[in-house]
C-alpha positions, 0 to 999 in steps of 0.5 A: 518871193514868187509865193509872196507876190502871188499871195499879195496879188490874190488878196488885192484882187479879193479885196477888190471883189468884195468892194465891187459887189452891189446889192440893191435895196429890196432887190436879190440881185447882186452885181459884181464887177468881173476883173479883166483876166490877165496873166499873173505877173509871177507866172508871166515874167521870169522869177529871177528878174522879178527877184532883182526888180524887187517886190517893193517895186511891183504895184499890185491891184486891178485898177491901174491908172490910164496911161495915155503918154509919151515919155523918155527915160535916161537910166542909171544902173541899180542892179545886175546879175553879171559879175565884174569886170562884165557888170556895169558899174552900180550907180553909173549912167547908161549911155542908152536913152528909152522912149516909151508910149502907151495908148489904147489902154483898156482896163489892164491891157494896152498897146506899147510902142517903144525904142531906144537911142541904138534903134532906128525903128520903134516896135509895137507890142500888143497887148502889154499888161498892167497891174496897180491902183491910184496913180501907181502902176506896173506894166510887163511884157516881152519884146524884140529889139532891133539892135544887133543880134535881135535880142528878145527880152522880158521887160518890167516897168513901174512908177507913179503917173504924174502930169510932168511924167512917170515919177520914181520910174524903174525899168528891168529887163532879162535877155531871154535869147538872140534871134540872129544867127550871128551875135556880136561878140561884145553882146551881153550873154543870154540870161543877163538882167539889168535893173535901172532907174531914171537918173533923176526920179522922174521920166519926163513927158516927151513927144517923140513918136511920129509915123516915120519911126513906126514899122507896122510889120515889125510888131510883137504879140506875146 
């Protein structure tokens, strides 16, 4: 799958470059829009997370929509690499809600502020990387959670930008490690992967962020 993803991304970039070239009549100067350099999702995000996330859910392209929005997602489980009885039930609702904010986007990079209902402070991640075209986008990054054990995650999220929120929102993450010396015995093991979708297909806009939730010392830069 990794080769298919890489081939598809390179083909998209090649087409975009050919379309962006401009030759003025009577002039020999060729103007080319140089694409912003960001790490390829296939190199940056673990392959097993992308496999479970699904190639059909990764939106390629070097012109993602500008996502200056706060929104909330409530999830149902779609897939996991855990085995019963430890695996959440497919189709079951997650007890955790997630709050998202993307801002200061420049081409294919942006700042991400997020938290969930198990956290008392939001985190800042800069930069996060985006691909996509039209209203479809995929964002990918690494984050540290403020939940017990301080787990570190690789994260992928995708959807379609609308006025009301993110349609067909899908969110996947892999637990890479725990940063605390003491990890709760009920915590999911390292390398656990979870793929979730918004329960009703729309992660609605939600004005949730304010400065009292923001902890400037608690930021993460990949």
